[in-house]
C-alpha positions in Angstrom: 111.7 135.0 105.1 110.1 131.6 105.3 109.3 130.1 108.7 111.0 126.9 109.5 108.9 124.0 110.7 109.5 122.7 114.2 111.7 119.6 114.3 108.8 117.3 115.5 106.7 118.3 112.4 109.5 117.8 109.8 111.2 114.9 111.5 108.3 113.0 113.0 104.8 114.1 111.8 105.5 114.3 108.1 107.2 110.8 107.9 104.3 109.3 110.0 101.7 110.8 107.6 103.5 109.6 104.5 103.9 106.1 106.1 100.1 106.0 106.9 99.3 107.3 103.4 101.6 104.7 101.8 100.1 101.9 103.9 96.5 102.9 103.1 97.3 103.3 99.4 99.1 99.9 99.3 96.2 98.2 101.0 93.6 99.7 98.6 95.7 98.8 95.6 96.1 95.2 96.9 92.4 94.9 97.6 91.6 96.1 94.1 94.1 93.7 92.6 92.6 90.8 94.7 89.1 91.6 93.6 90.0 91.8 89.9 91.9 88.5 90.2 88.9 86.9 92.0 86.6 88.1 89.3 88.9 86.5 86.6 89.1 83.3 88.6 85.3 83.1 89.0 84.8 83.7 85.2 87.4 81.0 84.3 85.9 78.6 86.9 82.4 79.1 85.5 83.6 78.7 81.9 85.3 75.4 82.8 82.3 74.3 84.7 80.1 75.0 81.6 82.3 72.6 79.6 82.2 70.0 82.3 78.4 70.3 82.8 77.8 70.1 79.0 79.7 66.8 79.0 77.9 65.5 82.1 74.5 66.5 80.6 75.2 64.5 77.5 76.4 61.5 79.5 73.3 61.7 81.8 71.0 61.8 78.7 72.7 58.7 77.5 72.4 57.1 80.9 68.7 57.9 81.0 68.2 56.1 77.7 70.3 53.2 79.0 68.2 53.0 82.2 65.0 52.7 80.1 66.7 50.0 78.0 67.9 48.2 81.1 64.4 48.3 82.6 62.9 46.8 79.4 65.7 44.2 79.2 65.1 43.3 82.9 61.4 42.7 82.2 62.0 40.7 79.0 65.0 38.6 79.7 65.7 39.1 83.4 69.1 40.7 82.7 70.4 42.7 85.7 72.6 45.6 84.8 75.8 46.9 86.5 76.1 50.6 85.9 79.3 52.5 85.9 78.8 56.3 86.1 81.1 58.0 83.6 80.4 61.6 84.4 83.4 63.3 85.9 83.3 66.2 88.3 87.0 66.9 88.4 86.9 70.6 87.6 84.2 71.2 90.3 85.9 69.0 92.9 89.3 70.6 92.5 88.5 74.2 91.7 85.5 75.2 93.9 87.7 75.6 97.0 90.0 78.0 95.1 87.2 80.6 94.7 87.4 83.4 97.2 83.7 83.9 97.4 81.0 81.3 96.7 78.1 83.5 97.6 77.5 84.4 94.0 74.1 83.2 92.8 75.5 81.4 89.7 78.1 79.6 91.9 75.4 78.6 94.3 73.3 77.2 91.4 76.3 75.4 90.2 76.8 73.7 93.6 73.1 72.7 93.5 73.5 71.3 90.0 76.4 69.2 91.1 74.4 68.0 94.1 71.8 66.7 91.7 74.6 64.8 89.9 75.7 63.4 93.3 72.2 62.2 94.0 72.2 60.4 90.7 75.5 58.8 91.6 73.9 57.5 94.8 70.9 56.2 92.9 73.3 54.3 90.5 74.8 52.8 93.6 71.4 51.6 94.7 70.7 50.2 91.2 74.0 48.3 91.4 73.2 47.0 94.9 69.7 45.9 93.8 71.2 44.3 90.7 73.6 42.2 92.8 70.8 41.3 95.2 68.7 40.2 92.2 71.5 38.1 90.8 72.1 36.3 94.2 68.3 35.7 94.8 67.4 32.0 94.7 64.1 32.2 93.0 60.4 32.4 93.6 59.3 35.3 95.9 62.9 36.3 96.7 63.8 36.8 93.1 60.5 38.6 92.4 61.0 41.0 95.3 64.6 41.7 94.3 63.5 42.3 90.7 60.8 44.7 91.9 63.4 46.7 93.9 65.7 46.7 90.9 62.9 47.9 88.6 62.0 50.6 91.1 65.5 51.8 91.4 65.9 51.9 87.6 62.7 53.9 87.2 63.8 56.3 89.9 67.2 56.7 88.1 65.4 57.5 84.9 63.1 60.0 86.6 66.0 61.8 88.4 68.0 62.0 85.2 64.9 63.4 83.4 64.6 66.1 86.1 68.3 66.9 86.2 69.0 67.3 82.5 66.8 70.5 82.1 68.2 72.0 85.2 71.7 71.4 83.9 70.7 72.8 80.4 69.3 76.0 82.0 72.4 76.5 84.1 74.8 75.9 81.2 73.0 78.5 79.1 73.6 81.1 81.8 77.3 80.3 82.3 79.9 82.6 80.6 80.8 81.4 77.1 77.6 79.3 76.7 74.9 81.9 76.8 74.7 82.2 73.0 73.6 78.6 72.5 69.9 78.1 71.5 67.5 76.8 74.0 66.8 73.1 74.1 64.1 71.9 71.6 61.8 70.7 74.4 61.5 74.3 75.7 61.0 76.1 72.4 57.6 77.5 71.7 55.8 76.0 68.6 
């Protein structure tokens, strides 16, 4: 004959144990699901960032060439440029906050790369300010000083773009979906 369990074991302890087991199991499954979703979100974010950074890099290369051309044009004809940055950071601006964890090394490097782009945006603002100042200058020393500031800001813009492009290229090559592209020609060994 089988011994019958006391009422407190069958009516109280066993349901409590199953409830605790179900809660722990549900929590662990939920955590696993969240981690897998976060991993998929991060990969999708980095792939989208790679596309956006590729476009920004191309636009910065063009802007660097234009800055050199504007500097020459300023020296030759006195033409003052008004620059309009065309690089968009929509993916970064809208999607970074949706990542659950930004402590990943690649995400941190991405944030730093976008900080470089932000610095270049501010330099473009300085170029435009100095350009307007140059256009309003009356002549003589005032015009020469304004032209000097404009030249300086155009040179800084070209230098910062020249520094940022290789950083962006190196980051792009490490992003998911972009790692198979060949290294830039300036970094290849001869």
